[in-house]
ZAMI-313459 format. One record per residue (C-alpha): residue number from 0; residue in three letters; x, y, z. Coordinates in Angstrom, 2 decimals. Each point is the difference from the previous one (the first is absolute). Example, Ala and Ser with C-alpha at 12.3 -4.5 7.8 and 13.67 -1.06 7.14 Angstrom:
@num=0; residuo=ALA; u=12.30; v=-4.50; w=7.80;
@num=1; residuo=SER; u=1.37; v=3.44; w=-0.66;
# end
This chain:
@num=0; residuo=MET; u=-10.47; v=6.76; w=-9.14;
@num=1; residuo=ASN; u=1.34; v=-3.53; w=-0.51;
@num=2; residuo=TYR; u=3.11; v=-0.92; w=1.98;
@num=3; residuo=GLN; u=1.66; v=-2.83; w=-1.93;
@num=4; residuo=ILE; u=1.60; v=-2.89; w=1.90;
@num=5; residuo=GLY; u=1.89; v=-3.10; w=-1.10;
@num=6; residuo=PRO; u=1.85; v=-2.94; w=1.56;
@num=7; residuo=ASN; u=3.25; v=1.98; w=0.27;
@num=8; residuo=ASP; u=-1.73; v=2.66; w=2.11;
@num=9; residuo=ILE; u=-0.92; v=-2.45; w=2.75;
@num=10; residuo=GLU; u=1.93; v=-1.10; w=3.08;
@num=11; residuo=ILE; u=-0.67; v=-3.01; w=2.22;
@num=12; residuo=TRP; u=0.67; v=0.54; w=3.70;
@num=13; residuo=GLN; u=0.74; v=-3.21; w=1.90;
@num=14; residuo=SER; u=1.21; v=1.25; w=3.39;
@num=15; residuo=CYS; u=-2.41; v=1.47; w=2.58;
@num=16; residuo=PRO; u=0.92; v=3.69; w=0.49;
@num=17; residuo=VAL; u=-0.68; v=-0.32; w=3.75;
@num=18; residuo=CYS; u=1.53; v=-3.31; w=1.17;
@num=19; residuo=SER; u=1.95; v=-1.12; w=-3.12;
@num=20; residuo=THR; u=-1.80; v=-3.36; w=-0.20;
@num=21; residuo=GLU; u=-0.27; v=-1.31; w=-3.57;
@num=22; residuo=ARG; u=-3.32; v=-1.82; w=0.41;
@num=23; residuo=HIS; u=-3.17; v=1.78; w=-1.01;
@num=24; residuo=VAL; u=-3.50; v=-0.89; w=-1.18;
@num=25; residuo=PRO; u=-1.73; v=1.84; w=-2.90;
@num=26; residuo=ILE; u=-3.39; v=1.59; w=0.77;
@num=27; residuo=THR; u=-0.79; v=1.83; w=-3.26;
@num=28; residuo=GLU; u=1.44; v=0.28; w=-3.52;
@num=29; residuo=VAL; u=-0.68; v=2.66; w=-2.65;
@num=30; residuo=TYR; u=0.41; v=-0.69; w=-3.73;
@num=31; residuo=ILE; u=0.07; v=1.83; w=-3.30;
@num=32; residuo=ASP; u=-0.66; v=-2.73; w=-2.54;
@num=33; residuo=ASP; u=2.22; v=-2.83; w=1.32;
@num=34; residuo=LEU; u=2.51; v=2.23; w=1.78;
@num=35; residuo=ASN; u=-0.13; v=-0.10; w=3.81;
@num=36; residuo=PHE; u=1.48; v=3.36; w=0.95;
@num=37; residuo=PHE; u=-1.33; v=0.50; w=3.53;
@num=38; residuo=THR; u=-0.27; v=-2.63; w=2.74;
@num=39; residuo=THR; u=-0.82; v=0.50; w=3.67;
@num=40; residuo=GLY; u=1.16; v=-2.56; w=2.53;
@num=41; residuo=TYR; u=0.66; v=-0.46; w=3.68;
@num=42; residuo=CYS; u=3.10; v=-1.25; w=1.81;
@num=43; residuo=THR; u=-0.55; v=-3.39; w=1.67;
@num=44; residuo=ASN; u=2.22; v=1.00; w=2.92;
@num=45; residuo=CYS; u=-1.01; v=3.52; w=1.09;
@num=46; residuo=PHE; u=-3.14; v=0.36; w=-2.21;
@num=47; residuo=PHE; u=1.12; v=3.25; w=-1.56;
@num=48; residuo=VAL; u=-2.01; v=0.79; w=-3.17;
@num=49; residuo=PHE; u=1.96; v=1.32; w=-2.98;
@num=50; residuo=ARG; u=0.17; v=-0.07; w=-3.81;
@num=51; residuo=THR; u=2.03; v=-3.04; w=-0.98;
@num=52; residuo=VAL; u=-0.33; v=0.73; w=-3.74;
@num=53; residuo=ARG; u=-0.07; v=3.66; w=-1.00;
@num=54; residuo=PRO; u=1.21; v=2.59; w=-2.48;
@num=55; residuo=ALA; u=3.61; v=0.95; w=0.71;
@num=56; residuo=PHE; u=0.72; v=3.42; w=1.48;
@num=57; residuo=SER; u=1.57; v=1.07; w=-3.31;
@num=58; residuo=TRP; u=-3.38; v=-0.63; w=-1.71;
@num=59; residuo=PHE; u=-1.70; v=2.34; w=2.48;
@num=60; residuo=GLN; u=2.68; v=2.67; w=-0.52;
@num=61; residuo=GLN; u=-0.50; v=-0.05; w=-3.76;
@num=62; residuo=ASN; u=-3.76; v=0.24; w=0.32;
@num=63; residuo=TRP; u=0.07; v=2.72; w=2.66;
@num=64; residuo=ILE; u=1.75; v=2.12; w=-2.62;
@num=65; residuo=LYS; u=-2.68; v=-0.96; w=-2.51;
@num=66; residuo=ARG; u=-2.75; v=0.89; w=2.47;
@num=67; residuo=LYS; u=1.72; v=3.29; w=0.89;
@num=68; residuo=ASN; u=-0.70; v=1.28; w=-3.50;
@num=69; residuo=ILE; u=-3.70; v=0.02; w=0.90;
@num=70; residuo=ALA; u=-0.94; v=3.29; w=1.62;
@num=71; residuo=ASP; u=-0.27; v=-0.24; w=3.81;
@num=72; residuo=LYS; u=-3.42; v=1.47; w=0.78;
@num=73; residuo=ASN; u=0.21; v=-0.52; w=3.77;
@num=74; residuo=ASP; u=-0.47; v=3.06; w=2.19;
@num=75; residuo=TYR; u=2.84; v=0.05; w=2.54;
@num=76; residuo=SER; u=-0.97; v=3.28; w=1.64;
@num=77; residuo=LEU; u=-0.97; v=0.11; w=3.67;
@num=78; residuo=ALA; u=-3.53; v=0.86; w=-1.12;
@num=79; residuo=SER; u=-0.55; v=-3.41; w=-1.62;
@num=80; residuo=PRO; u=-1.88; v=-2.67; w=2.03;
@num=81; residuo=LEU; u=2.79; v=-2.56; w=-0.53;
@num=82; residuo=GLU; u=2.72; v=2.30; w=1.30;
@num=83; residuo=GLN; u=-2.17; v=1.19; w=2.89;
@num=84; residuo=ARG; u=-0.35; v=-3.61; w=1.09;
@num=85; residuo=ARG; u=3.74; v=-0.55; w=-0.40;
@num=86; residuo=TYR; u=0.75; v=3.10; w=2.08;
@num=87; residuo=LYS; u=-2.43; v=-1.18; w=2.71;
@num=88; residuo=ARG; u=1.57; v=-3.47; w=0.15;
@num=89; residuo=TYR; u=3.52; v=1.37; w=0.42;
@num=90; residuo=LYS; u=-1.17; v=2.61; w=2.50;
@num=91; residuo=ASN; u=-1.46; v=-2.77; w=2.14;
@num=92; residuo=LEU; u=3.22; v=-1.98; w=-0.37;
@num=93; residuo=SER; u=2.15; v=2.93; w=1.14;
@num=94; residuo=ALA; u=-2.20; v=0.34; w=3.09;
@num=95; residuo=VAL; u=0.63; v=-3.67; w=0.87;
@num=96; residuo=PHE; u=3.77; v=0.32; w=-0.51;
@num=97; residuo=GLU; u=0.06; v=3.09; w=2.24;
@num=98; residuo=LYS; u=-1.56; v=-2.05; w=2.81;
@num=99; residuo=ILE; u=2.76; v=-2.60; w=-0.36;
@num=100; residuo=SER; u=3.12; v=2.12; w=-0.43;
@num=101; residuo=GLU; u=1.14; v=3.62; w=0.29;
@num=102; residuo=LYS; u=2.39; v=-0.39; w=-2.95;
@num=103; residuo=ARG; u=-1.17; v=1.46; w=-3.29;
@num=104; residuo=THR; u=2.14; v=-0.83; w=-3.02;
@num=105; residuo=ILE; u=-1.80; v=-2.10; w=-2.58;
@num=106; residuo=LEU; u=0.67; v=-1.54; w=-3.42;
@num=107; residuo=ASP; u=-3.04; v=-1.11; w=-1.98;
@num=108; residuo=ILE; u=0.64; v=-2.62; w=-2.70;
@num=109; residuo=GLY; u=-2.30; v=0.21; w=-3.03;
@num=110; residuo=THR; u=-1.69; v=3.18; w=1.13;
@num=111; residuo=GLY; u=-1.73; v=0.80; w=-3.30;
@num=112; residuo=PRO; u=-0.91; v=3.67; w=-0.51;
@num=113; residuo=GLY; u=1.02; v=0.86; w=3.58;
@num=114; residuo=THR; u=-3.40; v=0.90; w=1.43;
@num=115; residuo=GLY; u=0.34; v=-2.48; w=2.85;
@num=116; residuo=LEU; u=3.47; v=1.13; w=1.00;
@num=117; residuo=ARG; u=-1.29; v=3.57; w=-0.08;
@num=118; residuo=ALA; u=-2.12; v=-0.95; w=3.03;
@num=119; residuo=PHE; u=3.18; v=-0.92; w=1.91;
@num=120; residuo=LYS; u=1.66; v=3.20; w=-1.15;
@num=121; residuo=ASP; u=-2.96; v=2.06; w=1.25;
@num=122; residuo=SER; u=0.51; v=-1.67; w=3.40;
@num=123; residuo=ASN; u=3.62; v=1.21; w=0.10;
@num=124; residuo=TRP; u=1.70; v=-3.22; w=-1.03;
@num=125; residuo=ASP; u=3.30; v=-0.02; w=-1.91;
@num=126; residuo=VAL; u=-1.17; v=-1.81; w=-3.14;
@num=127; residuo=THR; u=1.75; v=-1.72; w=-2.92;
@num=128; residuo=GLU; u=-1.58; v=-2.06; w=-2.73;
@num=129; residuo=TYR; u=1.05; v=-2.57; w=-2.56;
@num=130; residuo=GLU; u=-2.24; v=-0.31; w=-3.06;
@num=131; residuo=PRO; u=1.25; v=-1.88; w=-3.10;
@num=132; residuo=ASP; u=-2.70; v=1.46; w=-2.26;
@num=133; residuo=PRO; u=1.60; v=3.29; w=-1.20;
@num=134; residuo=ALA; u=-3.34; v=1.59; w=-0.89;
@num=135; residuo=ARG; u=-1.43; v=-0.51; w=3.49;
@num=136; residuo=ALA; u=3.31; v=0.93; w=1.64;
@num=137; residuo=GLU; u=-0.10; v=3.33; w=-1.82;
@num=138; residuo=ILE; u=-3.51; v=0.69; w=1.37;
@num=139; residuo=ALA; u=1.24; v=-0.68; w=3.54;
@num=140; residuo=ILE; u=2.88; v=2.43; w=-0.44;
@num=141; residuo=GLN; u=-1.98; v=2.76; w=-1.74;
@num=142; residuo=GLN; u=-3.29; v=-0.14; w=1.94;
@num=143; residuo=HIS; u=1.22; v=-0.97; w=3.45;
@num=144; residuo=GLY; u=3.68; v=0.98; w=0.14;
@num=145; residuo=ILE; u=1.07; v=-3.48; w=1.12;
@num=146; residuo=ARG; u=3.64; v=-1.05; w=-0.05;
@num=147; residuo=MET; u=0.59; v=-2.85; w=-2.43;
@num=148; residuo=LEU; u=2.40; v=-2.92; w=0.38;
@num=149; residuo=LYS; u=1.10; v=-1.00; w=-3.50;
@num=150; residuo=LYS; u=1.55; v=-3.39; w=0.74;
@num=151; residuo=LEU; u=-0.49; v=-2.10; w=3.13;
@num=152; residuo=GLU; u=3.40; v=-1.65; w=-0.20;
@num=153; residuo=GLU; u=1.83; v=3.34; w=-0.19;
@num=154; residuo=SER; u=-1.49; v=1.47; w=3.18;
@num=155; residuo=SER; u=2.37; v=0.52; w=2.95;
@num=156; residuo=GLU; u=-2.78; v=1.20; w=2.32;
@num=157; residuo=THR; u=-1.98; v=-2.08; w=2.46;
@num=158; residuo=TYR; u=-3.50; v=0.71; w=1.26;
@num=159; residuo=ASP; u=-2.07; v=-0.44; w=3.16;
@num=160; residuo=PHE; u=-2.92; v=-1.28; w=-2.07;
@num=161; residuo=VAL; u=-0.13; v=-1.59; w=-3.44;
@num=162; residuo=THR; u=-3.45; v=-0.63; w=-1.48;
@num=163; residuo=ILE; u=-0.90; v=-2.43; w=-2.80;
@num=164; residuo=ILE; u=-3.70; v=0.52; w=-0.58;
@num=165; residuo=GLN; u=-1.92; v=-2.12; w=-2.53;
@num=166; residuo=VAL; u=3.27; v=-0.80; w=-1.81;
@num=167; residuo=LEU; u=1.39; v=-3.39; w=1.08;
@num=168; residuo=GLU; u=-2.85; v=-1.93; w=-1.65;
@num=169; residuo=HIS; u=1.22; v=1.35; w=-3.38;
@num=170; residuo=ILE; u=3.64; v=-1.03; w=0.41;
@num=171; residuo=HIS; u=1.35; v=-2.94; w=-2.00;
@num=172; residuo=GLN; u=2.70; v=-0.85; w=2.55;
@num=173; residuo=PRO; u=-1.10; v=1.28; w=3.43;
@num=174; residuo=TYR; u=3.01; v=-1.42; w=1.86;
@num=175; residuo=ASP; u=2.52; v=1.84; w=-2.21;
@num=176; residuo=PHE; u=-2.15; v=3.14; w=0.14;
@num=177; residuo=LEU; u=-0.04; v=0.06; w=3.81;
@num=178; residuo=ASN; u=3.70; v=-0.85; w=0.11;
@num=179; residuo=ASN; u=0.72; v=3.31; w=-1.77;
@num=180; residuo=ILE; u=-2.23; v=1.98; w=2.36;
@num=181; residuo=ILE; u=0.98; v=-1.35; w=3.43;
@num=182; residuo=PRO; u=3.35; v=1.90; w=0.08;
@num=183; residuo=LEU; u=-1.98; v=3.26; w=-0.22;
@num=184; residuo=VAL; u=-1.73; v=-0.68; w=3.34;
@num=185; residuo=LYS; u=1.80; v=1.04; w=3.18;
@num=186; residuo=THR; u=0.60; v=-2.73; w=2.56;
@num=187; residuo=GLY; u=-2.89; v=0.43; w=2.41;
@num=188; residuo=GLY; u=-1.94; v=1.72; w=-2.77;
@num=189; residuo=TYR; u=-3.16; v=-1.26; w=-1.65;
@num=190; residuo=ILE; u=-1.13; v=-1.28; w=-3.37;
@num=191; residuo=TYR; u=-3.72; v=0.09; w=-0.74;
@num=192; residuo=ILE; u=-1.37; v=-2.37; w=-2.65;
@num=193; residuo=GLU; u=-3.57; v=0.17; w=-1.25;
@num=194; residuo=VAL; u=-1.31; v=-2.64; w=-2.40;
@num=195; residuo=PRO; u=-3.39; v=-1.48; w=-0.97;
@num=196; residuo=ASP; u=-1.05; v=-2.81; w=2.32;
@num=197; residuo=LEU; u=-0.49; v=-3.33; w=-1.78;
@num=198; residuo=VAL; u=-2.96; v=-0.71; w=2.28;
@num=199; residuo=ASN; u=-1.90; v=3.25; w=-0.65;
@num=200; residuo=PHE; u=1.15; v=0.91; w=-3.50;
@num=201; residuo=VAL; u=0.18; v=-3.10; w=-2.19;
@num=202; residuo=ASN; u=-2.88; v=-1.40; w=-2.04;
@num=203; residuo=TRP; u=-0.19; v=-1.63; w=-3.45;
@num=204; residuo=ARG; u=1.09; v=3.19; w=-1.79;
@num=205; residuo=ASP; u=3.43; v=-0.14; w=1.63;
@num=206; residuo=ALA; u=0.93; v=-2.80; w=-2.41;
@num=207; residuo=LEU; u=0.06; v=2.71; w=-2.70;
@num=208; residuo=TYR; u=1.57; v=2.79; w=2.08;
@num=209; residuo=LEU; u=3.12; v=0.37; w=-2.11;
@num=210; residuo=GLU; u=1.72; v=2.76; w=1.99;
@num=211; residuo=HIS; u=-0.08; v=-1.95; w=3.30;
@num=212; residuo=MET; u=2.81; v=-2.52; w=0.41;
@num=213; residuo=ASN; u=-0.62; v=-0.95; w=3.65;
@num=214; residuo=ASN; u=-2.84; v=-0.49; w=2.47;
@num=215; residuo=PHE; u=0.96; v=0.18; w=3.66;
@num=216; residuo=THR; u=-1.47; v=-1.05; w=3.31;
@num=217; residuo=VAL; u=1.28; v=1.47; w=3.26;
@num=218; residuo=ASN; u=1.97; v=-3.20; w=0.56;
@num=219; residuo=THR; u=1.75; v=-0.09; w=-3.37;
@num=220; residuo=LEU; u=0.87; v=3.71; w=0.18;
@num=221; residuo=THR; u=1.39; v=-0.44; w=3.52;
@num=222; residuo=LEU; u=1.96; v=-3.05; w=-1.10;
@num=223; residuo=LEU; u=1.55; v=1.86; w=-2.94;
@num=224; residuo=CYS; u=0.96; v=2.97; w=2.18;
@num=225; residuo=SER; u=1.49; v=-2.22; w=2.72;
@num=226; residuo=ARG; u=2.76; v=-0.87; w=-2.48;
@num=227; residuo=PHE; u=1.20; v=3.63; w=0.28;
@num=228; residuo=ASN; u=-0.04; v=0.33; w=3.82;
@num=229; residuo=LEU; u=-3.31; v=1.81; w=-0.14;
@num=230; residuo=ALA; u=-2.21; v=-0.61; w=3.04;
@num=231; residuo=LEU; u=-3.75; v=0.60; w=-0.23;
@num=232; residuo=ARG; u=-0.97; v=2.63; w=2.60;
@num=233; residuo=TYR; u=-3.38; v=1.37; w=-1.12;
@num=234; residuo=ARG; u=-2.93; v=-1.14; w=-2.13;
@num=235; residuo=LEU; u=-1.98; v=2.68; w=-1.83;
@num=236; residuo=PHE; u=-3.32; v=-0.44; w=-1.81;
@num=237; residuo=PRO; u=-0.02; v=2.40; w=-2.98;
@num=238; residuo=LYS; u=-2.52; v=0.42; w=-2.80;
@num=239; residuo=THR; u=0.63; v=1.72; w=-3.34;
@num=240; residuo=THR; u=-3.70; v=0.89; w=-0.45;
@num=241; residuo=PRO; u=-2.98; v=0.39; w=2.34;
@num=242; residuo=TYR; u=-1.72; v=-3.38; w=0.52;
@num=243; residuo=GLY; u=2.74; v=-1.69; w=-2.03;
@num=244; residuo=ALA; u=2.10; v=-2.98; w=1.02;
@num=245; residuo=THR; u=2.14; v=0.22; w=3.11;
@num=246; residuo=HIS; u=3.65; v=-0.41; w=-0.97;
@num=247; residuo=ILE; u=3.03; v=-1.23; w=1.91;
@num=248; residuo=GLY; u=1.90; v=2.78; w=1.70;
@num=249; residuo=ALA; u=3.15; v=-1.20; w=1.80;
@num=250; residuo=LEU; u=2.54; v=2.16; w=1.81;
@num=251; residuo=PHE; u=3.32; v=-1.79; w=0.48;
@num=252; residuo=GLU; u=2.91; v=1.12; w=2.14;
@num=253; residuo=LYS; u=3.52; v=-0.52; w=-1.33;
@num=254; residuo=VAL; u=1.83; v=-1.93; w=2.71;
@num=255; residuo=GLU; u=3.52; v=-1.40; w=0.28;
@num=256; residuo=HIS; u=-1.24; v=-3.54; w=0.44;
@num=257; residuo=ASN; u=-3.40; v=-1.55; w=-0.67;
@num=258; residuo=PRO; u=-0.61; v=-3.63; w=1.05;
@num=259; residuo=ASP; u=-0.56; v=-2.27; w=-2.99;
@num=260; residuo=MET; u=-3.63; v=-0.78; w=-0.76;
@num=261; residuo=ASP; u=-1.27; v=-3.44; w=-0.89;
@num=262; residuo=THR; u=-0.34; v=0.09; w=-3.78;
@num=263; residuo=SER; u=-2.77; v=-2.61; w=0.04;
@num=264; residuo=LEU; u=-3.33; v=1.71; w=0.66;
@num=265; residuo=ASP; u=-3.54; v=-1.30; w=0.42;
@num=266; residuo=ASP; u=-1.51; v=-1.70; w=-3.06;
@num=267; residuo=ILE; u=-2.44; v=2.51; w=-1.49;
@num=268; residuo=SER; u=-0.08; v=-1.53; w=-3.51;
@num=269; residuo=LYS; u=-3.77; v=-0.57; w=0.15;
@num=270; residuo=ASP; u=-0.63; v=3.64; w=0.97;
@num=271; residuo=ILE; u=2.27; v=1.17; w=-2.82;
@num=272; residuo=CYS; u=-1.82; v=-2.09; w=-2.63;
@num=273; residuo=ASN; u=-3.38; v=1.15; w=1.31;
@num=274; residuo=SER; u=1.09; v=3.63; w=-0.45;
@num=275; residuo=TYR; u=0.72; v=-0.57; w=-3.70;
@num=276; residuo=VAL; u=-3.46; v=-1.49; w=-0.52;
@num=277; residuo=LYS; u=-1.82; v=2.80; w=1.82;
@num=278; residuo=GLY; u=-2.57; v=1.49; w=-2.40;
@num=279; residuo=LEU; u=0.51; v=-2.49; w=-2.85;
@num=280; residuo=PRO; u=-3.12; v=-1.60; w=-1.55;
@num=281; residuo=ILE; u=1.30; v=-3.54; w=0.59;
@num=282; residuo=SER; u=-0.94; v=-2.44; w=2.74;
@num=283; residuo=SER; u=2.72; v=-2.68; w=-0.23;
@num=284; residuo=PRO; u=3.27; v=1.65; w=-1.05;
@num=285; residuo=VAL; u=2.89; v=-2.03; w=-1.38;
@num=286; residuo=PHE; u=3.42; v=1.45; w=0.81;
@num=287; residuo=PRO; u=1.82; v=1.59; w=-1.58;
@num=288; residuo=ILE; u=-2.86; v=2.13; w=-1.31;
@num=289; residuo=LYS; u=0.80; v=0.94; w=-3.60;
@num=290; residuo=TYR; u=-0.92; v=3.32; w=-1.62;
@num=291; residuo=ARG; u=0.27; v=0.95; w=-3.66;
@num=292; residuo=ILE; u=0.14; v=3.59; w=-1.28;
@num=293; residuo=SER; u=0.23; v=1.32; w=-3.55;
@num=294; residuo=GLU; u=2.72; v=2.58; w=0.72;
@num=295; residuo=ILE; u=1.68; v=2.01; w=2.75;
@num=296; residuo=ASN; u=-1.66; v=3.40; w=-0.36;
@num=297; residuo=ASN; u=0.51; v=1.23; w=3.56;
@num=298; residuo=ILE; u=3.46; v=-0.22; w=1.55;
@num=299; residuo=ALA; u=-1.47; v=0.18; w=3.51;
@num=300; residuo=ILE; u=-2.87; v=-2.50; w=-0.09;
@num=301; residuo=THR; u=0.96; v=-1.95; w=-3.17;
@num=302; residuo=THR; u=-3.29; v=0.47; w=-1.84;
@num=303; residuo=ASN; u=-2.90; v=2.44; w=-0.06;
@num=304; residuo=ASP; u=-2.26; v=-2.94; w=-0.84;
@num=305; residuo=ASN; u=-1.89; v=-0.39; w=3.24;
@num=306; residuo=TYR; u=-2.45; v=-2.85; w=-0.55;
@num=307; residuo=PRO; u=1.08; v=-3.62; w=0.71;
@num=308; residuo=VAL; u=-1.59; v=-2.66; w=-2.21;
@num=309; residuo=VAL; u=0.51; v=-3.58; w=1.15;
@num=310; residuo=ASP; u=0.99; v=-2.44; w=-2.74;
@num=311; residuo=LYS; u=-0.72; v=-3.32; w=1.76;
@num=312; residuo=LYS; u=1.09; v=-2.14; w=-2.94;
@num=313; residuo=ASN; u=3.53; v=1.44; w=-0.16;
@num=314; residuo=ARG; u=0.13; v=0.91; w=3.71;
@num=315; residuo=PHE; u=0.82; v=3.64; w=-0.69;
@num=316; residuo=ILE; u=-1.50; v=3.29; w=1.10;
@num=317; residuo=ASN; u=-0.10; v=2.33; w=-3.00;
@num=318; residuo=MET; u=0.02; v=3.73; w=0.71;
@num=319; residuo=ARG; u=-2.08; v=2.36; w=-2.14;
@num=320; residuo=GLN; u=-2.16; v=3.11; w=0.34;
@num=321; residuo=SER; u=-3.53; v=-0.35; w=1.34;
@num=322; residuo=LYS; u=-2.27; v=0.37; w=-3.04;
@num=323; residuo=ASN; u=-3.50; v=0.79; w=1.29;
@num=324; residuo=ILE; u=-1.92; v=1.15; w=3.05;
@num=325; residuo=ILE; u=-0.35; v=-3.54; w=1.35;
@num=326; residuo=GLU; u=3.74; v=-0.58; w=-0.14;
@num=327; residuo=LYS; u=0.65; v=3.43; w=1.53;
@num=328; residuo=LEU; u=-2.29; v=-0.89; w=2.90;
@num=329; residuo=LYS; u=1.77; v=-3.34; w=0.36;
@num=330; residuo=PHE; u=3.31; v=1.85; w=0.08;
@num=331; residuo=ILE; u=-1.24; v=2.28; w=2.81;
@num=332; residuo=ASN; u=-1.10; v=-3.11; w=1.88;
@num=333; residuo=LEU; u=3.48; v=-1.50; w=-0.44;
@num=334; residuo=LYS; u=1.54; v=3.15; w=1.48;
@num=335; residuo=LEU; u=-2.32; v=-0.20; w=2.98;
@num=336; residuo=LYS; u=0.87; v=-3.68; w=0.53;
@num=337; residuo=SER; u=3.71; v=0.87; w=-0.23;
@num=338; residuo=THR; u=-0.19; v=2.20; w=3.08;
@num=339; residuo=ASP; u=-0.34; v=-1.15; w=3.59;
@num=340; residuo=ASN; u=-2.43; v=2.80; w=0.85;
@num=341; residuo=SER; u=-2.49; v=1.04; w=-2.69;
@num=342; residuo=ILE; u=-1.34; v=2.89; w=2.11;
@num=343; residuo=ASN; u=3.48; v=1.49; w=0.29;
@num=344; residuo=PHE; u=0.47; v=-0.54; w=-3.74;
@num=345; residuo=VAL; u=-3.02; v=2.24; w=-0.64;
@num=346; residuo=ARG; u=1.15; v=2.50; w=2.63;
@num=347; residuo=LYS; u=3.42; v=0.17; w=-1.63;
@num=348; residuo=ARG; u=-1.55; v=0.82; w=-3.39;
@num=349; residuo=LEU; u=-2.19; v=2.70; w=1.56;
@num=350; residuo=ALA; u=2.87; v=1.51; w=1.98;
@num=351; residuo=LEU; u=2.22; v=0.21; w=-3.10;
@num=352; residuo=HIS; u=-2.76; v=1.35; w=-2.23;
@num=353; residuo=PHE; u=-1.37; v=2.56; w=2.46;
@num=354; residuo=HIS; u=3.35; v=1.00; w=1.50;
@num=355; residuo=TYR; u=-0.96; v=3.68; w=-0.11;
@num=356; residuo=ILE; u=-2.95; v=-0.52; w=2.38;
@num=357; residuo=SER; u=0.86; v=0.17; w=3.71;
@num=358; residuo=LEU; u=-2.30; v=-2.61; w=1.51;
@num=359; residuo=ASP; u=0.86; v=-2.15; w=3.01;
@num=360; residuo=ILE; u=-1.72; v=-2.98; w=-1.63;
@num=361; residuo=LEU; u=2.63; v=0.11; w=-2.79;
@num=362; residuo=LYS; u=2.94; v=0.19; w=2.42;
@num=363; residuo=ASP; u=1.83; v=-3.18; w=0.92;
@num=364; residuo=PRO; u=1.37; v=0.36; w=3.56;
@num=365; residuo=ASP; u=2.74; v=-2.54; w=-0.76;
@num=366; residuo=PHE; u=1.21; v=2.20; w=-2.87;
@num=367; residuo=GLU; u=-0.34; v=3.27; w=1.90;
@num=368; residuo=ASP; u=2.02; v=-1.21; w=3.01;
@num=369; residuo=LEU; u=2.93; v=-2.38; w=-0.53;
@num=370; residuo=LYS; u=0.03; v=-2.71; w=2.68;
@num=371; residuo=PHE; u=3.15; v=-1.71; w=1.24;
@num=372; residuo=ILE; u=1.09; v=-2.47; w=2.68;
@num=373; residuo=LYS; u=3.33; v=-0.80; w=1.63;
@num=374; residuo=ILE; u=1.33; v=-3.53; w=-0.54;
@num=375; residuo=ASN; u=1.64; v=-1.97; w=2.78;
@num=376; residuo=LYS; u=3.02; v=-2.13; w=-0.87;
@num=377; residuo=LYS; u=-1.88; v=-3.19; w=0.68;
@num=378; residuo=ASP; u=-2.62; v=1.00; w=-2.58;
@num=379; residuo=TYR; u=2.32; v=0.23; w=-3.02;
@num=380; residuo=THR; u=-1.21; v=-3.18; w=-1.66;
@num=381; residuo=ASN; u=-3.30; v=-0.89; w=1.57;
@num=382; residuo=GLU; u=-2.29; v=1.83; w=-2.43;
@num=383; residuo=ARG; u=-2.07; v=-2.27; w=-2.22;
@num=384; residuo=VAL; u=-1.84; v=0.67; w=-3.23;
# end
């Protein structure tokens, strides 16, 4: 499927969503013909990474409807490997929350088909979900009997815990999004945010990751949340798959007053640029790195063309399909170079493929048991990339 895009579908975002600074540096640009429709940059003040040029939200809405007409072949039953992993992750999370507080009302934002929240329900939590995708919301109601919140702004209830799991990285305007959610958290209650970690997650492919608008570090997430009187109390270290990347898990307490944080953080621009080169077959990159694709045929990752071909003359990287066994082997090598741990990359593939085999060698202890630490007040801003 080809998702058409033109100049009128694109928005340019000048202000940093975290600190509101209007100075940013481009890292990568993605083109169809001569149209730059997707640029990634970093803020020169707080070093938050976000899409400075991107399709407008209205473009995504139109194409979600277009994509919806394609039959959804995903298995959302508890018997499927994906949903078993989701259930396990939320079960581990509920166990952590129960060690922190005796209160048990929870609202999960963007809960999908409800399998994760079912784990909380099975542990005797009072659960509510908000899921904007009506098809997935219906699955949550029918299969798991979960109460659905139709509109966030119309809710008069408040909750002990609000969870936003693997959602905030997709949001076009994260400040406005959080501003609508904070009133739903009780004072003294908690909001848990889980997002991919820029350090562990990003490589060259992120330049084409169309459905991700933001890439956080612990510092930039903490800085954003400090604007809402949210104080970081616990760090968690979740994974979505065995031997996969460790994500940011941050549990914030809603307080009446949170001391202002310094909006100027350590300069990590070199680390950011290195992340976007990780795995690329180039030795001396020139920023911004420019990609060219023939069409948008995947609304999540921009293009199904997976093989980068360097055009040195025009200083572009052209994306196309690998054509022969040599290129396929080169592509596998690129994937290995894109990961920080090639052994875990292989283990991850084995664990996902042989999920039905109960072998200790395929079990990742960091996935099986969710680790967390308590944060002291003096530690709010001292984490470095």
